[in-house]
TORMARLUM-163702 format. One record per residue (C-alpha): residue in one letter; x, z, y. Coordinates in nm, 3 decimals, decimal comma. Layout:
BEGIN
('a' (X Z Y))
...
***
This chain:
BEGIN
('m' (0,014 -0,002 -0,020))
('r' (0,252 0,051 0,263))
('a' (0,489 -0,239 0,170))
('f' (0,130 -0,437 0,167))
('e' (0,094 -0,304 0,528))
('a' (0,450 -0,344 0,693))
('i' (0,431 -0,691 0,547))
('a' (0,124 -0,762 0,753))
('v' (0,230 -0,578 1,054))
('a' (0,557 -0,862 1,075))
('s' (0,336 -1,162 0,952))
('s' (0,084 -1,066 1,249))
('t' (0,413 -1,032 1,460))
('l' (0,568 -1,331 1,392))
('c' (0,213 -1,514 1,423))
('l' (0,221 -1,389 1,744))
('v' (0,545 -1,480 1,818))
('v' (0,509 -1,840 1,748))
('v' (0,149 -1,911 1,876))
('r' (0,229 -1,723 2,159))
('p' (-0,135 -1,664 2,289))
('r' (-0,205 -1,698 2,688))
('g' (0,197 -1,693 2,700))
('l' (0,278 -1,380 2,568))
('n' (0,645 -1,379 2,555))
('e' (0,851 -1,301 2,261))
('g' (0,996 -0,932 2,342))
('i' (0,607 -0,781 2,390))
('s' (0,497 -0,933 2,048))
('a' (0,792 -0,803 1,870))
('l' (0,748 -0,452 2,066))
('l' (0,397 -0,459 1,981))
('g' (0,459 -0,494 1,623))
('a' (0,774 -0,208 1,646))
('a' (0,465 0,027 1,819))
('l' (0,272 -0,048 1,514))
('v' (0,506 0,035 1,268))
('v' (0,584 0,377 1,397))
('l' (0,224 0,437 1,468))
('l' (0,156 0,369 1,096))
('g' (0,434 0,629 0,965))
('l' (0,601 0,335 0,839))
('v' (0,972 0,432 1,012))
('s' (0,971 0,785 1,199))
('i' (1,027 0,846 1,584))
('g' (1,402 0,999 1,490))
('d' (1,484 0,651 1,278))
('a' (1,327 0,428 1,538))
('a' (1,574 0,545 1,780))
('h' (1,898 0,564 1,542))
('t' (1,805 0,219 1,414))
('e' (1,809 0,093 1,805))
('a' (2,099 0,306 1,910))
('s' (2,329 0,219 1,669))
('s' (2,258 -0,170 1,737))
('w' (2,409 -0,127 2,101))
('n' (2,685 -0,406 2,023))
('v' (2,447 -0,680 1,937))
('f' (2,244 -0,539 2,313))
('l' (2,558 -0,580 2,433))
('f' (2,645 -0,896 2,332))
('f' (2,373 -1,091 2,358))
('l' (2,333 -0,958 2,779))
('g' (2,729 -1,067 2,788))
('m' (2,711 -1,399 2,645))
('m' (2,385 -1,473 2,814))
('a' (2,536 -1,390 3,155))
('i' (2,861 -1,575 3,068))
('a' (2,677 -1,879 3,050))
('a' (2,422 -1,818 3,355))
('l' (2,755 -1,750 3,557))
('a' (2,945 -2,045 3,418))
('d' (2,700 -2,303 3,524))
('q' (2,653 -2,134 3,879))
('s' (3,075 -2,203 3,925))
('g' (2,988 -2,544 3,765))
('v' (3,189 -2,547 3,490))
('f' (2,972 -2,680 3,256))
('d' (2,856 -2,976 3,554))
('l' (3,279 -3,029 3,510))
('l' (3,278 -3,058 3,170))
('a' (2,988 -3,297 3,140))
('l' (3,127 -3,503 3,398))
('s' (3,454 -3,486 3,275))
('a' (3,267 -3,645 2,915))
('a' (3,103 -3,922 3,098))
('r' (3,466 -4,031 3,236))
('l' (3,686 -3,951 2,903))
('a' (3,422 -4,193 2,742))
('g' (3,556 -4,469 2,969))
('g' (3,207 -4,664 3,034))
('r' (3,129 -4,648 2,657))
('v' (2,850 -4,494 2,537))
('v' (2,909 -4,415 2,155))
('r' (3,246 -4,242 2,350))
('l' (3,004 -4,022 2,532))
('y' (2,778 -3,911 2,235))
('a' (3,093 -3,856 2,105))
('a' (3,233 -3,636 2,372))
('i' (2,954 -3,437 2,399))
('f' (2,892 -3,360 2,066))
('i' (3,258 -3,259 2,101))
('a' (3,177 -3,019 2,396))
('g' (2,851 -2,910 2,241))
('a' (3,047 -2,753 1,978))
('v' (3,396 -2,644 2,189))
('i' (3,116 -2,400 2,364))
('s' (2,917 -2,320 2,086))
('l' (3,203 -2,188 1,915))
('l' (3,338 -2,002 2,175))
('f' (3,082 -1,873 2,347))
('a' (2,755 -1,897 2,129))
('n' (2,537 -2,113 2,089))
('d' (2,259 -2,036 2,296))
('s' (2,534 -2,137 2,564))
('a' (2,569 -2,468 2,420))
('a' (2,210 -2,530 2,389))
('l' (2,030 -2,364 2,680))
('v' (2,329 -2,454 2,939))
('l' (2,449 -2,803 2,802))
('t' (2,073 -2,905 2,792))
('p' (1,979 -2,931 3,145))
('v' (2,346 -3,070 3,240))
('v' (2,311 -3,339 2,999))
('y' (1,978 -3,421 3,081))
('a' (2,050 -3,507 3,450))
('l' (2,401 -3,679 3,356))
('v' (2,201 -3,940 3,106))
('i' (1,928 -3,951 3,336))
('r' (2,157 -4,054 3,644))
('l' (2,339 -4,332 3,410))
('s' (2,010 -4,464 3,302))
('l' (2,043 -4,368 2,903))
('d' (1,796 -4,290 2,655))
('p' (1,838 -3,933 2,670))
('l' (1,691 -3,837 2,317))
('p' (2,042 -3,903 2,117))
('f' (2,209 -3,664 2,355))
('v' (1,970 -3,393 2,386))
('f' (1,888 -3,398 1,978))
('a' (2,297 -3,392 1,972))
('i' (2,344 -3,042 2,190))
('t' (2,035 -2,865 1,976))
('f' (2,188 -2,926 1,661))
('i' (2,529 -2,923 1,721))
('a' (2,515 -2,595 1,879))
('d' (2,370 -2,456 1,592))
('t' (2,607 -2,648 1,330))
('a' (2,934 -2,543 1,489))
('s' (2,796 -2,137 1,570))
('v' (2,935 -2,120 1,182))
('g' (3,289 -2,112 1,283))
('l' (3,337 -1,765 1,415))
('p' (3,193 -1,455 1,440))
('v' (3,120 -1,469 1,854))
('s' (2,984 -1,864 1,781))
('n' (2,640 -1,735 1,685))
('p' (2,469 -1,334 1,797))
('l' (2,316 -1,375 1,436))
('n' (2,707 -1,343 1,340))
('v' (2,774 -1,006 1,505))
('v' (2,480 -0,875 1,361))
('v' (2,542 -0,949 0,967))
('a' (2,955 -0,937 1,022))
('d' (2,868 -0,558 1,213))
('a' (2,639 -0,484 0,876))
('f' (2,912 -0,575 0,662))
('h' (3,244 -0,491 0,852))
('l' (3,371 -0,835 0,799))
('t' (3,713 -0,881 0,963))
('l' (3,769 -1,223 1,199))
('g' (4,041 -1,279 0,902))
('a' (3,790 -1,239 0,612))
('y' (3,536 -1,406 0,818))
('v' (3,739 -1,769 0,891))
('s' (3,882 -1,781 0,581))
('r' (3,595 -1,803 0,411))
('l' (3,403 -2,009 0,687))
('w' (3,657 -2,233 0,786))
('l' (3,591 -2,477 0,559))
('p' (3,218 -2,519 0,527))
('a' (3,224 -2,538 0,946))
('l' (3,498 -2,822 0,920))
('i' (3,233 -2,989 0,682))
('v' (2,911 -2,931 0,860))
('v' (2,984 -3,034 1,207))
('v' (3,163 -3,376 1,040))
('l' (2,826 -3,398 0,809))
('n' (2,598 -3,362 1,135))
('a' (2,808 -3,606 1,364))
('a' (2,850 -3,856 1,092))
('v' (2,441 -3,849 1,040))
('f' (2,365 -3,849 1,389))
('f' (2,606 -4,194 1,416))
('v' (2,399 -4,303 1,177))
('l' (2,065 -4,247 1,285))
('f' (2,153 -4,283 1,682))
('r' (2,347 -4,591 1,591))
('r' (2,087 -4,820 1,814))
('s' (2,082 -4,624 2,127))
('l' (2,463 -4,617 2,146))
('h' (2,527 -4,970 2,255))
('g' (2,672 -5,078 2,551))
('e' (2,871 -4,967 2,852))
('f' (2,747 -4,738 3,154))
('q' (2,862 -4,732 3,520))
('q' (3,083 -4,432 3,599))
('l' (2,933 -4,178 3,854))
('p' (3,131 -4,015 4,206))
('t' (3,308 -3,690 4,181))
('p' (3,080 -3,421 4,316))
('d' (3,231 -3,153 4,609))
('r' (3,394 -2,905 4,413))
('r' (3,195 -2,573 4,416))
('r' (3,364 -2,238 4,490))
('g' (3,501 -2,071 4,199))
('l' (3,526 -2,333 3,958))
('g' (3,893 -2,305 3,892))
('s' (3,924 -1,923 3,879))
('s' (3,619 -1,913 3,661))
('v' (3,809 -2,176 3,370))
('v' (4,057 -1,970 3,360))
('l' (3,833 -1,621 3,323))
('l' (3,650 -1,815 3,054))
('l' (3,990 -1,905 2,869))
('s' (4,059 -1,541 2,914))
('v' (3,734 -1,417 2,729))
('a' (3,766 -1,668 2,443))
('t' (4,120 -1,529 2,379))
('a' (3,983 -1,209 2,426))
('y' (3,702 -1,230 2,166))
('l' (3,970 -1,373 1,920))
('i' (4,151 -1,088 1,984))
('a' (3,871 -0,815 1,933))
('s' (3,728 -1,024 1,625))
('a' (4,062 -0,994 1,453))
('f' (4,096 -0,603 1,549))
('a' (3,755 -0,486 1,478))
('f' (3,684 -0,402 1,847))
('p' (3,301 -0,417 1,965))
('l' (3,276 -0,814 2,062))
('g' (2,963 -0,643 2,333))
('i' (3,194 -0,493 2,487))
('v' (3,443 -0,841 2,593))
('a' (3,094 -1,011 2,666))
('l' (2,997 -0,756 2,924))
('a' (3,367 -0,719 3,077))
('g' (3,403 -1,080 3,096))
('a' (3,015 -1,135 3,238))
('l' (3,148 -0,864 3,502))
('a' (3,464 -1,061 3,573))
('l' (3,305 -1,364 3,607))
('a' (3,054 -1,183 3,874))
('a' (3,316 -1,022 4,039))
('n' (3,515 -1,317 4,082))
('l' (3,207 -1,537 4,215))
('h' (3,129 -1,235 4,462))
('r' (3,440 -1,210 4,614))
('l' (3,423 -1,529 4,685))
('g' (3,028 -1,518 4,849))
('a' (2,929 -1,772 4,577))
('l' (2,768 -1,506 4,353))
('d' (2,368 -1,591 4,366))
('v' (2,224 -1,274 4,160))
('k' (1,853 -1,367 4,154))
('r' (1,975 -1,692 4,028))
('l' (2,166 -1,510 3,755))
('q' (1,830 -1,254 3,659))
('a' (1,630 -1,570 3,619))
('d' (1,902 -1,723 3,410))
('v' (1,907 -1,428 3,175))
('s' (1,620 -1,390 2,909))
('w' (1,532 -1,030 2,898))
('a' (1,252 -1,085 2,674))
('i' (1,527 -1,139 2,384))
('f' (1,611 -0,788 2,411))
('g' (1,203 -0,671 2,343))
('f' (1,248 -0,915 2,077))
('l' (1,539 -0,775 1,913))
('g' (1,460 -0,466 1,966))
('g' (1,157 -0,506 1,794))
('m' (1,222 -0,665 1,507))
('l' (1,498 -0,454 1,391))
('l' (1,247 -0,180 1,376))
('i' (1,003 -0,386 1,212))
('v' (1,228 -0,478 0,949))
('r' (1,354 -0,128 0,921))
('g' (1,004 -0,071 0,782))
('l' (0,990 -0,370 0,541))
('d' (1,314 -0,160 0,449))
('a' (1,212 0,212 0,394))
('t' (0,914 0,038 0,199))
('g' (1,088 -0,147 -0,035))
('v' (1,000 -0,531 0,046))
('t' (1,323 -0,608 0,144))
('a' (1,498 -0,449 -0,152))
('r' (1,239 -0,686 -0,386))
('v' (1,357 -0,945 -0,192))
('g' (1,705 -0,966 -0,263))
('s' (1,651 -0,826 -0,612))
('t' (1,405 -1,180 -0,651))
('l' (1,674 -1,356 -0,495))
('v' (1,967 -1,198 -0,752))
('d' (1,719 -1,338 -1,049))
('a' (1,658 -1,671 -0,915))
('a' (2,045 -1,759 -0,848))
('g' (2,187 -1,607 -1,230))
('t' (2,496 -1,555 -1,306))
('s' (2,691 -1,828 -1,134))
('h' (2,890 -1,799 -0,834))
('l' (2,757 -2,166 -0,681))
('q' (2,417 -2,075 -0,785))
('v' (2,394 -1,757 -0,620))
('i' (2,586 -1,921 -0,278))
('a' (2,335 -2,229 -0,284))
('v' (2,006 -1,985 -0,372))
('t' (2,096 -1,749 -0,083))
('l' (2,225 -2,036 0,158))
('a' (1,831 -2,216 0,068))
('g' (1,627 -1,884 0,091))
('t' (1,797 -1,771 0,437))
('a' (1,753 -2,153 0,558))
('l' (1,396 -2,138 0,472))
('g' (1,314 -1,792 0,569))
('s' (1,475 -1,923 0,924))
('n' (1,193 -2,200 0,969))
('l' (0,870 -1,967 0,839))
('i' (0,975 -1,673 1,026))
('n' (1,261 -1,768 1,273))
('n' (1,641 -1,708 1,214))
('l' (1,672 -1,351 1,339))
('p' (1,445 -1,175 1,133))
('a' (1,551 -1,360 0,824))
('a' (1,908 -1,249 0,887))
('l' (1,800 -0,924 0,946))
('v' (1,570 -0,900 0,630))
('m' (1,898 -1,010 0,413))
('t' (2,164 -0,810 0,610))
('a' (1,899 -0,500 0,457))
('a' (1,778 -0,635 0,125))
('i' (2,182 -0,732 0,031))
('p' (2,309 -0,373 0,012))
('h' (2,031 -0,306 -0,229))
('l' (2,150 -0,509 -0,518))
('q' (2,331 -0,379 -0,799))
('v' (2,578 -0,670 -0,834))
('a' (2,972 -0,749 -0,804))
('a' (3,145 -0,744 -0,551))
('s' (3,222 -1,063 -0,456))
('t' (2,852 -1,169 -0,578))
('r' (2,769 -0,921 -0,290))
('l' (3,058 -1,117 -0,019))
('d' (2,940 -1,495 -0,143))
('m' (2,518 -1,313 -0,075))
('v' (2,644 -1,202 0,274))
('y' (2,865 -1,549 0,400))
('s' (2,554 -1,716 0,271))
('t' (2,349 -1,559 0,483))
('i' (2,548 -1,652 0,788))
('l' (2,535 -2,013 0,703))
('g' (2,135 -2,046 0,592))
('a' (2,071 -1,857 0,898))
('d' (2,278 -2,075 1,162))
('l' (2,258 -2,425 0,955))
('g' (1,838 -2,338 0,860))
('p' (1,710 -2,368 1,232))
('n' (1,799 -2,723 1,238))
('l' (1,542 -2,821 0,978))
('t' (1,260 -2,752 1,211))
('h' (1,192 -2,609 1,613))
('l' (1,083 -2,284 1,467))
('g' (1,403 -2,162 1,336))
('s' (1,548 -2,022 1,660))
('l' (1,501 -1,913 2,043))
('a' (1,691 -2,131 2,185))
('t' (1,514 -2,451 2,045))
('f' (1,215 -2,316 2,121))
('l' (1,384 -2,256 2,523))
('w' (1,568 -2,602 2,471))
('l' (1,185 -2,768 2,392))
('f' (1,015 -2,556 2,689))
('f' (1,284 -2,767 2,881))
('l' (1,279 -3,088 2,781))
('r' (0,879 -3,090 2,848))
('r' (0,911 -2,949 3,204))
('k' (1,081 -3,260 3,238))
('g' (0,824 -3,470 3,065))
('l' (1,042 -3,548 2,767))
('d' (0,781 -3,459 2,498))
('v' (0,937 -3,369 2,149))
('s' (0,657 -3,330 1,909))
('t' (0,707 -3,124 1,589))
('w' (0,733 -3,440 1,403))
('d' (1,012 -3,596 1,608))
('y' (1,177 -3,298 1,556))
('f' (1,138 -3,247 1,153))
('r' (1,218 -3,611 1,131))
('i' (1,541 -3,610 1,184))
('g' (1,618 -3,188 1,050))
('i' (1,516 -3,319 0,735))
('v' (1,768 -3,592 0,689))
('v' (2,019 -3,384 0,800))
('t' (1,976 -3,037 0,744))
('p' (1,953 -3,050 0,363))
('v' (2,277 -3,287 0,341))
('m' (2,450 -2,968 0,587))
('l' (2,346 -2,690 0,350))
('a' (2,477 -2,887 0,059))
('g' (2,846 -2,933 0,207))
('a' (2,819 -2,560 0,364))
('a' (2,783 -2,416 -0,060))
('f' (3,035 -2,706 -0,152))
('g' (3,301 -2,527 0,108))
('l' (3,177 -2,165 0,035))
('w' (3,223 -2,233 -0,344))
('m' (3,566 -2,379 -0,269))
('t' (3,721 -2,090 0,004))
('g' (3,586 -1,839 -0,310))
('g' (3,842 -1,994 -0,526))
('r' (3,610 -2,043 -0,778))
***
């Protein structure tokens, strides 16, 4: 009965998140579900407070990451990146496409997938419209490569931080297992997209004039490179990434303020505050599922389906997490798996296979449909405001082609790095 209540609360909350009745934002929906979990006694007030407090590093990372992206945009870094890509392309559309893919991958790798998707989308959209190019291949490239490249490092996706924190993964351990899957999926994503959009990538475009240089551009680039370096050092020494992200944001803000170029109102508007309500609420909802035995059952079901083969364990866990990401969003799916895996009576090597498969499934799974991640929702809303209506079918017909290929490549890569 208690398990049924926990499932009912989780299902109802996620329905609100997807449907958004009367514009209800995702944060309020998740907090309502969390309040119901506590009121029903599925999670005690003390346990709820401990769950939220123990996740401080993740909250700080989200805040710092979004602020860094917004401040970098204010200083003109991403505009410079887009225009530099256009110049390096030498007037060739296909080269510009490759440059946008590379730029998206680099930003996602070093500054998180949300930064790549949410900041590059308006910049690249404006660029290709000015160049009189078909925007669809370019905007699809951004949202897909943002999630695909987010496999690379713990800092490349907030979900990676959640899972790495839960299982105390070091930077060395993380990279040693996921470097090959990351390389494989990025190559596969780019290759499939060049084939899918080949008809739109012919021809040339006229170069744009160089824009006026914004104050703080050079110093912001230096600070961003310093933050990226600090991310890697902190990951190597297991130092909380949330502190690094917040410190980096404060440094960027102080630099722009010193130059009189800081727009505080714009910064406040660019930070998606609803994400904190969504994350905090979902932590308690998943805690309710865990306390009532639901997550343990999910984990045991996966183990039963996977059998004893390492490759099968990887494939089943990866596919299950990817499917869950499209049914209930990738953040709740990752949280459910993070709660389920510790309950399993399996060998340590099998447990690690499931941990890394969870990361891959939660990072790559959202490429299947636009329901997989909040970043994709925001990407979609931006395009609709610009009059570019990407339907559910438009997204799915691309996702169904590329995502299964990437999931298969990721499973093979993870199996290979495990020394099987």
